[in-house]
N, C-alpha and C positions, 0 to 999 in steps of 0.2 A: 795210735796216731789220731790227733785231733783235726788234721787237715789245716793246721796253722803253722806259721813260721817257727813257733815255739816248740814244734816237734824236733827241731834241731837243738840238741842239748847245749845248754849254756846261754840260751836266749830268753829274755823276758820282755814283755810288751805291756805298756800302760797307756790308757787313753783318758781324755777329758774333753768336755764340750761346754760351750757357752751358748745357751739357747737364745739369749737376747740378741747376740750379734751373729748368730748362725755360723760359728766357726769352732775350731777345735785343735787339739794337739795330740800327737801320738809319739811316744818315746820308746825306743828299743835300747836295752842295755843288758848287762849280765854281771856275774861275779868276776869275770876276767875280761881284759880288753880283747878286741877283735883285730885280726889282720884285715886290712881293708883296701879297696880301690873304688874308683868312681868313673862313670862315663856319662857325659852330658851331651845331648843331641838336640834339644829344643832351642829355638831362637830367642826365648825370653826367660831364661832360667833365673831363679832367685835362690842362692846357695850361700853357705858359710862353711869355712874350713874344709873346702874341697882341694885346695892347693896342697895340703899335707898328704893327700892320698894319690897325688900324681906319682908316676913311676920314678921321676927324677928327684922326688922329695926324699929326705932322709928318714922320715917318720913312718908313714904307711900303716898306722894303727889308730883305732879310736876306742874310747871308753863308752860312747853312746852315740846314737844317731837320732835326730829329731826330725819328724815330718810335721809340718804345721800349716794351718791356714794363715790368713793375714797378709799375704804378699810379703814385701820386704819388712813390714812391721813384725811379722811372725818370726823373723830370725832372732828376735829378742828372747824367744823361748829357750834357745840354747844356753844363754847366760845363766838362767835359773837352774837348768840341769847341771851345768858346770859347777855351780855353787853347791848343789846337793851332793854331787860326786866328791867334791873336795872335803865336805863335812864327813864323808865316809872314808877318807884317806886314800881315795883312788886317784890315779892320774899318772902321767908320764914324769918320770923322775929326772930332775935337773938339779944337780948339787943337792941342796937341802930342801928343795921345793918339789911339790907334786902339782902337776898342771893337767887337770882333766881335759882331754881332747874330745870335743863334741862337734861332729859334722851335721849339717842340716840342709834341708830343701823345703821350699814352701809352694803352696798353690795360691791362686788369687780367688778369694771368696768374699771380699770386702763388701759391706753394705754402707750406705751413706750415714755417717755418724761422726760426732766429735768427742765421743765418750770412751775411746779405746784405752784411756789411762785412768786408773783409780788411785788417788794419792800418789801420782807420779809413777805408778807401776802399771805396765801394760797388761791387758787381759791375757795376752799369750804367755807372759811370764807366770801369771797366776795359774793358768791352765797347765803349763809345764810342770809346776810344782805338784798339782793334783795328779797329773799323768804319771810322773815319776813315782809318787807314793802309791800308785795303783799297779805298779809293775807286777806281772804275774805270768804264768805259763798258759793262762786262758784269758781270752779277750773277745769282744764282740765285733761283728762286721757290719757293713752297711753304713748307716748314718751315725757313725761313731768316730771319735777322735778327730784327726785332721780331715776325715772324709765327711764330716757333718754337713758342711756347707757346699760340698762338691756337686757339680753338674756336668753333664755331657751335652752334646748337641741335641739329643733327642729325649733322653731320660735322666732321672736323678742319678748323680754319681755317688761315690762313697768309698769306703775302706774295704779292701779285700785281702784275703790271705789263702794260701794253699801249701801243701807239702807233698813230697814224693820220696820213695826209697829208690836208690839207683844201684844196680849190680855192676861192678867194674869188671874189667877183663880178667882179673885174677880171682873172681868169684866173691870178693869182699863186697859188703853192702854199706853204702853211706846214705845220708839224708840230705835233701835240699828243701828249702822253704822260701816262700816269697811273701812280701807285704807290700801292698799297692794302695795309693791314693789316686782314684780315677776321677779327674776333673778335666777331661779331654775337650779340646775344641771339636773333635770329630765325633762320629757315630759308632757306638759299640755293637750295633745291631746290623743284621743283613737287611738292607733296605729299610722298611718300616717295622721290622720285627715280626714275631717275637724272638726269632732265632738269633743267637750271638754269632758274630763273624767267625770266632774261633770255637764255636760250639762243639766241633768234632773232638775236642780235647777233654770233654767233660768226664769226670770220674764220679760214679755213684750218685748221679742225679744232683750234683752239687749246685748247678744253676738251672734247675727246672726240669731236667730229664727229657728235654725235647729231642726228638729224632733229628738226625742231620738233614737239613733242609735241601730240597732239590730246586729251590727257587734260584734264579739267576740274578746277578747284580744288575740293577736297572739303570746304572750309569749316572745316577744323581749324586751330587756331592752334598751331603747333609752335614753342615758345620755351623757352629755358632757364628753369627754375623761378624764378619771381619771388617773392622774399621780402624781409624787412627786413634781411637780412644783407648787409653791405658786399661780401662775397666774390662776390655775384651780379652785380656791375657788369661790363659789357662794352661793346664799341664797334666801330665801323668808322672808321678814320682814314686819311688819305691826302693825296696831292699831285696836282694837275693842272697840267701845264706846257705852255708853248707858246713858239715862237720869234717869234710875231707881236708887234708893238709895242703891246701892250695897256697902257693906263694903269691906275691902281689901281682906279678905279671899274669899269672893264670887267673887270678880274680878279675883283673882288668878284661881279659878275654871273655870271661863268663858274663860280665856286665855288658860288654859289646854285643854278645850273642843274644842277651835278653832284651836288648832294644828292638830286635826283630819281633819279640812278643807284642810290643806296642803296635807295630805295623800290621801284625796279623789280627789284632783285636780291636783296633780303632782305625776308622777311615774318615778323613785323612789323618796322618800322624806326622810328628816332627816338623810341624809348620812354623812359619815365622812368629806365630803367636803362642807357641808352646814353650814350656820350660822343662821338657822331658829329661829326668835325671834318675839314674839307677846306681845305687851303692851295692857293692858286692863284698861280703864278709865271710871269714872262716873262723869257726870256734875252736879249731884244732890247736892243741898246745905244742905243736911242733915249732921249731925256730921260725921266726918271721920271714927269713930270707932263703930258707932251704926247704925244698920239697923234692926228694928224689923218688918218691913212691908213685907220683901221678904222671903217667905218660901222656903224650899228645893224644893217643887214642882214648884214654880214660878221661882226659879233659874235654874231649869232644862229646863223649857220652854224658858226662856230668852236665856240661853246659847246654846240651840239647834238651835233656829232661828239665833242667832249670828253666829254660826258655818256655817249655810247655807249662811248667808250674806257674810262671809269672803271668802267662796268658790266662790261665784259669783264675788266678787272683784278680785280674782285671775284670773278668766276668762276674765273679762272686761279689765284687764291690757293687756292681749294678744290681744283681739279683737280690741282694740282701738289703738294699737301700729302702728307706721309707720317705714318703712325701712329707716334708716338714713345712709345708705352706708355700711351696714354689712349684718347681717343675714336677710333673707326675713321675712316680716311680715305675719300674718295670712291672711290679706286682699290681699297681693300680691299673695298668693298661692291659695286662695279659693273663693275670692269674684268675682262674674261675672261682 
């Protein structure tokens, strides 16, 4: 176990960054398509191809998911991944056509610039090409991929991941994994830190090995300045994955429960300025619409551990981040 979402068999992740524009792209894909669902809770979401993942949709599967910087401009990254998937013969079959299905969500990390296009190609499309070609079962956290330009209210944001094994009621063991881009409006720390709000969930000193703090919440709301400026928009986006044979309705429930992870790990969360979006996927090769093995009890067990895992990824994104010339990182402030 690498403590990454790629511990769930069938998942690969690739990342790429542009240091000039302080932005990046993260791509998740694999050899086979994923059964998928999505839940959006923020008031300022930037997404693409989420309609196909709604329960009333006839599709409910994806070939890749893209998490990107660049706000709405970053949605262009999905087009490049779609092209690369098509070149590999992947996609949803319609008559004689293969149509790769790529869902995506973005964070706001834009800097003032007029140079986001090179020869009429956006930098996010270029980054998506690099990220897709970097697909691997091992990848870096912190100031990497779509988390490169991420910030929170108090410390540098970033890219986080975590994984867990879950024992079901029948004794079988399955895996869950999470991938998070933490660019929250709110504060991931208890008061001024160094403890994380959800620090009690830590496994093997993965975010500093701090003992559970006895400090009480001081009642102060630490959030990025809220104004009417578009540039203040921020978000937490991510993916929760499992190898359990969950159907689309069960995946939807898992993504809903994982939004509680954001509330546990960020204060405040789900604000009018957020775009909080969580995709839920299963790598199981069971039929997309049938899952007789997962009871409501087991779904509760899986989703509860998944929620813990998502919170841990939120914290790892902060702990592993580096100061890239802006907001100080957690390690800048608290590591001896």
